[in-house]
N, CA, C and O atoms as a MOPAC input file, in Angstrom:
PM7 MOZYME 1SCF
protein

 N     25.08200 1     4.08000 1   -71.60100 1
 C     26.37400 1     4.69400 1   -71.81500 1
 C     27.32900 1     3.66700 1   -72.39900 1
 O     27.21200 1     2.46700 1   -72.15300 1
 N     28.27500 1     4.17000 1   -73.17500 1
 C     29.27300 1     3.27400 1   -73.74600 1
 C     30.21900 1     2.78500 1   -72.65500 1
 O     30.53700 1     3.52100 1   -71.72000 1
 N     30.64800 1     1.57600 1   -72.78000 1
 C     31.57400 1     0.99400 1   -71.81300 1
 C     33.00800 1     1.35200 1   -72.18100 1
 O     33.36200 1     1.39700 1   -73.36000 1
 N     33.82400 1     1.60300 1   -71.17400 1
 C     35.24700 1     1.81100 1   -71.37800 1
 C     35.67000 1     3.20800 1   -71.79900 1
 O     36.85300 1     3.42100 1   -72.06200 1
 N     34.75100 1     4.17400 1   -71.87700 1
 C     35.16900 1     5.52900 1   -72.28700 1
 C     35.17700 1     6.50800 1   -71.11600 1
 O     35.67600 1     7.62500 1   -71.25500 1
 N     34.64200 1     6.11500 1   -69.98200 1
 C     34.58500 1     7.00400 1   -68.82700 1
 C     35.66900 1     6.63400 1   -67.82800 1
 O     35.96600 1     5.45200 1   -67.65700 1
 N     36.26800 1     7.62500 1   -67.16300 1
 C     37.31700 1     7.33200 1   -66.18100 1
 C     36.77800 1     6.51500 1   -65.01200 1
 O     35.61700 1     6.64400 1   -64.62400 1
 N     37.62600 1     5.69500 1   -64.47400 1
 C     37.23800 1     4.83600 1   -63.36100 1
 C     37.64400 1     5.40000 1   -61.99900 1
 O     37.19900 1     4.89400 1   -60.96900 1
 N     38.47400 1     6.43100 1   -61.97600 1
 C     39.04700 1     6.89400 1   -60.71000 1
 C     38.32400 1     8.11700 1   -60.13800 1
 O     38.97900 1     9.03100 1   -59.63800 1
 N     36.98700 1     8.15500 1   -60.20100 1
 C     36.24900 1     9.21900 1   -59.52900 1
 C     36.39000 1     9.01900 1   -58.02500 1
 O     36.25100 1     7.90500 1   -57.51900 1
 N     36.66500 1    10.09600 1   -57.32900 1
 C     36.82600 1    10.04000 1   -55.88300 1
 C     36.50500 1    11.42000 1   -55.30800 1
 O     36.52900 1    12.40300 1   -56.04800 1
 N     36.20900 1    11.52100 1   -54.02900 1
 C     35.98000 1    12.84000 1   -53.42400 1
 C     37.26400 1    13.66100 1   -53.41100 1
 O     38.32500 1    13.16000 1   -53.03800 1
 N     37.16300 1    14.91400 1   -53.81400 1
 C     38.29800 1    15.83500 1   -53.86300 1
 C     37.84800 1    17.14700 1   -53.23500 1
 O     36.70800 1    17.57000 1   -53.42800 1
 N     38.73900 1    17.79400 1   -52.48200 1
 C     38.44700 1    19.08800 1   -51.87300 1
 C     39.00400 1    20.18600 1   -52.76900 1
 O     40.17500 1    20.16200 1   -53.14500 1
 N     38.14900 1    21.14900 1   -53.10500 1
 C     38.56100 1    22.34400 1   -53.82500 1
 C     38.55100 1    23.50200 1   -52.83400 1
 O     37.56900 1    23.70500 1   -52.12100 1
 N     39.64500 1    24.26000 1   -52.79000 1
 C     39.76500 1    25.36200 1   -51.83800 1
 C     39.91500 1    26.66200 1   -52.60600 1
 O     40.84700 1    26.82600 1   -53.39400 1
 N     38.99000 1    27.58500 1   -52.37100 1
 C     39.04100 1    28.90700 1   -52.98500 1
 C     40.05000 1    29.74200 1   -52.20500 1
 O     39.85400 1    29.99200 1   -51.01600 1
 N     41.12000 1    30.17600 1   -52.85600 1
 C     42.19700 1    30.87300 1   -52.16400 1
 C     41.85400 1    32.33000 1   -51.84100 1
 O     42.51900 1    32.93800 1   -51.00300 1
 N     40.83600 1    32.90100 1   -52.48100 1
 C     40.50900 1    34.30100 1   -52.21200 1
 C     39.67300 1    34.46800 1   -50.94000 1
 O     39.74100 1    35.51600 1   -50.29800 1
 N     38.88300 1    33.45200 1   -50.56400 1
 C     38.09500 1    33.57400 1   -49.33400 1
 C     38.21200 1    32.35200 1   -48.42000 1
 O     37.48300 1    32.24500 1   -47.43400 1
 N     39.12900 1    31.42700 1   -48.74200 1
 C     39.43700 1    30.26400 1   -47.90400 1
 C     38.26500 1    29.29700 1   -47.74500 1
 O     38.27300 1    28.49300 1   -46.81200 1
 N     37.27600 1    29.34400 1   -48.60500 1
 C     36.15800 1    28.40800 1   -48.52400 1
 C     36.52500 1    27.10800 1   -49.22700 1
 O     37.18400 1    27.11900 1   -50.26700 1
 N     36.09200 1    25.98300 1   -48.65200 1
 C     36.37100 1    24.68000 1   -49.23700 1
 C     35.05800 1    23.96500 1   -49.53700 1
 O     34.05400 1    24.16600 1   -48.85300 1
 N     35.08300 1    23.13500 1   -50.56200 1
 C     33.93700 1    22.28300 1   -50.85500 1
 C     34.43700 1    20.97100 1   -51.42800 1
 O     35.47500 1    20.91400 1   -52.08700 1
 N     33.67800 1    19.91900 1   -51.16200 1
 C     34.05200 1    18.56300 1   -51.56600 1
 C     33.14000 1    18.14000 1   -52.71300 1
 O     31.91900 1    18.27900 1   -52.64400 1
 N     33.75500 1    17.62900 1   -53.75300 1
 C     33.01100 1    17.08900 1   -54.88700 1
 C     33.79500 1    15.92300 1   -55.46700 1
 O     34.95500 1    15.71500 1   -55.11000 1
 N     33.17900 1    15.17200 1   -56.34600 1
 C     33.87200 1    14.04000 1   -56.96800 1
 C     34.58000 1    14.51400 1   -58.21900 1
 O     34.02900 1    15.29600 1   -58.99400 1
 N     35.81400 1    14.03600 1   -58.42100 1
 C     36.60300 1    14.44300 1   -59.56700 1
 C     37.65900 1    13.38600 1   -59.86700 1
 O     37.92000 1    12.49500 1   -59.05900 1
 N     38.25700 1    13.50600 1   -61.04700 1
 C     39.35800 1    12.61300 1   -61.43100 1
 C     40.68200 1    13.36100 1   -61.47200 1
 O     41.69500 1    12.78500 1   -61.86900 1
 N     40.70000 1    14.62300 1   -61.07400 1
 C     41.90500 1    15.44800 1   -61.13600 1
 C     42.96800 1    14.91200 1   -60.17800 1
 O     42.65100 1    14.41800 1   -59.09600 1
 N     44.22600 1    15.01600 1   -60.58800 1
 C     45.32200 1    14.58000 1   -59.72000 1
 C     45.78600 1    15.74100 1   -58.86500 1
 O     45.85700 1    16.87700 1   -59.33500 1
 N     46.09800 1    15.46400 1   -57.62600 1
 C     46.48500 1    16.50500 1   -56.68000 1
 C     47.80800 1    16.14900 1   -56.02000 1
 O     48.10100 1    14.97800 1   -55.77900 1
 N     48.60100 1    17.17000 1   -55.73300 1
 C     49.87600 1    16.97100 1   -55.04600 1
 C     49.74700 1    17.13100 1   -53.54100 1
 O     50.56600 1    16.60900 1   -52.78500 1
 N     48.71500 1    17.85700 1   -53.09900 1
 C     48.53800 1    18.12400 1   -51.67600 1
 C     47.30700 1    17.38700 1   -51.15800 1
 O     46.43500 1    16.98500 1   -51.92900 1
 N     47.25400 1    17.21800 1   -49.84100 1
 C     46.09500 1    16.61300 1   -49.19400 1
 C     45.64300 1    17.50800 1   -48.04700 1
 O     46.38100 1    18.38200 1   -47.59300 1
 N     44.42400 1    17.27200 1   -47.59300 1
 C     43.87200 1    18.02700 1   -46.46800 1
 C     43.00100 1    17.08800 1   -45.65100 1
 O     42.33800 1    16.21100 1   -46.20500 1
 N     43.00000 1    17.27100 1   -44.31900 1
 C     42.15900 1    16.47700 1   -43.42800 1
 C     40.90700 1    17.27600 1   -43.08000 1
 O     40.99700 1    18.39500 1   -42.57400 1
 N     39.74400 1    16.69700 1   -43.35200 1
 C     38.46800 1    17.30600 1   -42.99000 1
 C     37.65600 1    16.24600 1   -42.27300 1
 O     37.34900 1    15.19500 1   -42.83700 1
 N     37.30800 1    16.53000 1   -41.02200 1
 C     36.51800 1    15.61300 1   -40.18300 1
 C     37.18200 1    14.24900 1   -40.06200 1
 O     36.49300 1    13.22900 1   -40.04500 1
 N     38.49900 1    14.21600 1   -39.98000 1
 C     39.22200 1    12.96800 1   -39.79200 1
 C     39.43800 1    12.16200 1   -41.05400 1
 O     39.96200 1    11.05000 1   -40.98800 1
 N     39.04800 1    12.69500 1   -42.20900 1
 C     39.22100 1    11.99800 1   -43.48300 1
 C     40.20400 1    12.80000 1   -44.33100 1
 O     40.09800 1    14.02400 1   -44.41100 1
 N     41.15900 1    12.11900 1   -44.96400 1
 C     42.14400 1    12.77300 1   -45.81200 1
 C     41.66000 1    12.78400 1   -47.25200 1
 O     41.31900 1    11.74500 1   -47.81600 1
 N     41.63400 1    13.98600 1   -47.84200 1
 C     41.19200 1    14.16600 1   -49.21800 1
 C     42.31000 1    14.80900 1   -50.03500 1
 O     43.13700 1    15.52300 1   -49.46700 1
 N     42.36500 1    14.58100 1   -51.34600 1
 C     43.25800 1    15.35300 1   -52.21000 1
 C     42.78000 1    16.80900 1   -52.23500 1
 O     41.57700 1    17.06900 1   -52.19200 1
 N     43.71400 1    17.74900 1   -52.30400 1
 C     43.38500 1    19.17800 1   -52.25500 1
 C     43.76900 1    19.84400 1   -53.56500 1
 O     44.89400 1    19.69900 1   -54.04300 1
 N     42.81400 1    20.58200 1   -54.14600 1
 C     43.05000 1    21.39000 1   -55.33500 1
 C     42.76700 1    22.83900 1   -54.96000 1
 O     41.67300 1    23.16000 1   -54.49600 1
 N     43.74400 1    23.71000 1   -55.15900 1
 C     43.57900 1    25.12800 1   -54.85200 1
 C     43.15900 1    25.86600 1   -56.12100 1
 O     43.78400 1    25.72700 1   -57.17300 1
 N     42.08000 1    26.65900 1   -56.00100 1
 C     41.58400 1    27.44200 1   -57.12400 1
 C     41.60800 1    28.91700 1   -56.74900 1
 O     41.45100 1    29.27100 1   -55.58000 1
 N     41.80300 1    29.77300 1   -57.74200 1
 C     41.86500 1    31.21000 1   -57.49400 1
 C     40.48900 1    31.82700 1   -57.26500 1
 O     40.34000 1    32.75000 1   -56.46400 1
 N     39.49100 1    31.31300 1   -57.97100 1
 C     38.15100 1    31.88500 1   -57.86700 1
 C     37.12400 1    30.77000 1   -58.04400 1
 O     37.32000 1    29.85100 1   -58.83800 1
 N     36.04000 1    30.86200 1   -57.30100 1
 C     34.96000 1    29.88000 1   -57.41600 1
 C     33.63200 1    30.62700 1   -57.33500 1
 O     33.60800 1    31.85700 1   -57.29500 1
 N     32.54600 1    29.89500 1   -57.31100 1
 C     31.23500 1    30.54800 1   -57.25300 1
 C     31.02800 1    31.29500 1   -55.93900 1
 O     30.17600 1    32.18000 1   -55.87200 1
 N     31.77800 1    30.96500 1   -54.90400 1
 C     31.62100 1    31.66000 1   -53.62400 1
 C     32.34100 1    33.00100 1   -53.59100 1
 O     32.09200 1    33.81000 1   -52.69700 1
 N     33.23500 1    33.25500 1   -54.55800 1
 C     33.94900 1    34.53100 1   -54.57000 1
 C     33.83600 1    35.28100 1   -55.89800 1
 O     34.31300 1    36.41100 1   -56.00200 1
 N     33.21900 1    34.68300 1   -56.90900 1
 C     33.09300 1    35.33700 1   -58.20900 1
 C     32.05900 1    36.46200 1   -58.12300 1
 O     30.97500 1    36.25600 1   -57.57600 1
 N     32.37300 1    37.64500 1   -58.65300 1
 C     31.45400 1    38.78100 1   -58.54800 1
 C     30.07200 1    38.52000 1   -59.15400 1
 O     29.08300 1    39.06600 1   -58.66600 1
 N     29.98200 1    37.71700 1   -60.18200 1
 C     28.67800 1    37.44300 1   -60.78500 1
 C     27.76700 1    36.69800 1   -59.81300 1
 O     26.57300 1    36.99000 1   -59.74000 1
 N     28.31200 1    35.74600 1   -59.07200 1
 C     27.50800 1    34.94100 1   -58.16500 1
 C     27.30000 1    35.60700 1   -56.80900 1
 O     26.31200 1    35.31900 1   -56.13400 1
 N     28.20000 1    36.48200 1   -56.40000 1
 C     28.06200 1    37.14200 1   -55.10900 1
 C     27.24000 1    38.41100 1   -55.19100 1
 O     26.83200 1    38.94300 1   -54.15800 1
 N     26.98100 1    38.91800 1   -56.40500 1
 C     26.20200 1    40.14300 1   -56.57100 1
 C     26.99600 1    41.40300 1   -56.36000 1
 O     26.40600 1    42.47500 1   -56.22600 1
 N     28.30200 1    41.32300 1   -56.32400 1
 C     29.15200 1    42.48400 1   -56.09100 1
 C     29.80900 1    42.98100 1   -57.37600 1
 O     30.86800 1    43.60800 1   -57.33700 1
 N     29.17500 1    42.69700 1   -58.51500 1
 C     29.78200 1    43.11300 1   -59.77100 1
 C     29.46100 1    44.57200 1   -60.05400 1
 O     28.43900 1    45.09400 1   -59.60900 1
 N     30.34300 1    45.22000 1   -60.79700 1
 C     30.15400 1    46.60000 1   -61.18200 1
 C     29.48000 1    46.63100 1   -62.55400 1
 O     29.89500 1    45.93000 1   -63.47700 1
 N     28.45600 1    47.43900 1   -62.67400 1
 C     27.78500 1    47.59300 1   -63.94700 1
 C     28.43000 1    48.74100 1   -64.70900 1
 O     28.68500 1    49.80300 1   -64.14100 1
 N     28.69300 1    48.52800 1   -65.98600 1
 C     29.32100 1    49.54500 1   -66.80600 1
 C     28.23400 1    50.27300 1   -67.58400 1
 O     27.41900 1    49.65500 1   -68.26900 1
 N     28.23600 1    51.58300 1   -67.47000 1
 C     27.24500 1    52.39700 1   -68.16000 1
 C     27.75500 1    52.71400 1   -69.55800 1
 O     28.42700 1    53.72500 1   -69.76000 1
 N     27.44200 1    51.85700 1   -70.52400 1
 C     27.94000 1    52.06400 1   -71.88400 1
 C     27.20300 1    53.20200 1   -72.56900 1
 O     27.78900 1    53.89800 1   -73.39800 1
 N     25.94000 1    53.40600 1   -72.24600 1
 C     25.19300 1    54.50600 1   -72.87000 1
 C     25.78800 1    55.84500 1   -72.45100 1
 O     25.89000 1    56.76200 1   -73.26700 1
 N     26.17400 1    55.96100 1   -71.21000 1
 C     26.80700 1    57.19100 1   -70.74600 1
 C     28.13500 1    57.43600 1   -71.42700 1
 O     28.48900 1    58.58600 1   -71.69000 1
 N     28.86400 1    56.40300 1   -71.71400 1
 C     30.14600 1    56.54800 1   -72.40700 1
 C     29.94400 1    57.01900 1   -73.83200 1
 O     30.69500 1    57.85800 1   -74.32800 1
 N     28.92600 1    56.48000 1   -74.49300 1
 C     28.64100 1    56.88800 1   -75.87000 1
 C     28.22400 1    58.35400 1   -75.89800 1
 O     28.67400 1    59.11200 1   -76.75600 1
 N     27.36600 1    58.75400 1   -74.96400 1
 C     26.93500 1    60.15600 1   -74.90700 1
 C     28.11200 1    61.08200 1   -74.64000 1
 O     28.20200 1    62.16600 1   -75.21700 1
 N     29.00300 1    60.65700 1   -73.77500 1
 C     30.17700 1    61.46800 1   -73.46600 1
 C     31.08400 1    61.59700 1   -74.68700 1
 O     31.62200 1    62.67100 1   -74.95700 1
 N     31.25100 1    60.49800 1   -75.42100 1
 C     32.06000 1    60.52900 1   -76.63600 1
 C     31.43200 1    61.45800 1   -77.67400 1
 O     32.12400 1    62.26900 1   -78.28900 1
 N     30.13300 1    61.33600 1   -77.86100 1
 C     29.44100 1    62.17100 1   -78.85700 1
 C     29.49100 1    63.64400 1   -78.47100 1
 O     29.58900 1    64.50400 1   -79.34600 1
 N     29.42500 1    63.94900 1   -77.18200 1
 C     29.49400 1    65.35700 1   -76.77800 1
 C     30.89200 1    65.92600 1   -76.99600 1
 O     31.03200 1    67.12200 1   -77.25200 1
 N     31.90600 1    65.11300 1   -76.90100 1
 C     33.27500 1    65.59200 1   -77.12200 1
 C     33.64600 1    65.64600 1   -78.59600 1
 O     34.18100 1    66.64600 1   -79.07600 1
 N     33.35500 1    64.55000 1   -79.31700 1
 C     33.88900 1    64.40600 1   -80.66200 1
 C     32.81300 1    64.33400 1   -81.74900 1
 O     33.15400 1    64.29500 1   -82.93100 1
 N     31.56400 1    64.31600 1   -81.39900 1
 C     30.50200 1    64.15700 1   -82.37100 1
 C     30.27600 1    65.37800 1   -83.24600 1
 O     29.77900 1    65.24300 1   -84.36400 1
 N     30.62200 1    66.54900 1   -82.77700 1
 C     30.35700 1    67.78100 1   -83.50800 1
 C     31.53100 1    68.22000 1   -84.37800 1
 O     31.50500 1    69.34100 1   -84.88400 1
 N     32.51900 1    67.42600 1   -84.57000 1
 C     33.71100 1    67.81500 1   -85.33300 1
 C     33.46600 1    67.90200 1   -86.82600 1
 O     34.16600 1    68.63500 1   -87.52600 1
 N     32.48100 1    67.16400 1   -87.32500 1
 C     32.22300 1    67.18900 1   -88.77200 1
 C     31.37900 1    68.39100 1   -89.16600 1
 O     31.36000 1    68.75800 1   -90.34100 1
 N     30.68300 1    69.01500 1   -88.22700 1
 C     29.86400 1    70.20000 1   -88.51000 1
 C     30.76300 1    71.41200 1   -88.66300 1
 O     31.78100 1    71.53500 1   -87.98200 1
 N     30.37000 1    72.32200 1   -89.58000 1
 C     31.17100 1    73.54700 1   -89.77800 1
 C     30.41000 1    74.76600 1   -89.37600 1
 O     30.92900 1    75.87800 1   -89.47600 1

């Protein structure tokens, strides 16, 4: 790796998912205004709106859109307008 192009301030940071209150610790260089104590250790805290623990794609709670049904419905309503 090239020297001098990577940040030097990697440190453990807590990310907190605000939709389900789950927290996880990872290394980051992001600056934080708040802190949180976990197991007697103080970490910088970053609040996020959505993470893999609450995103519908990862939780399996996503809604599937039936596009074929929509096309059929459109064709049944408006598809016959050109016929005389």
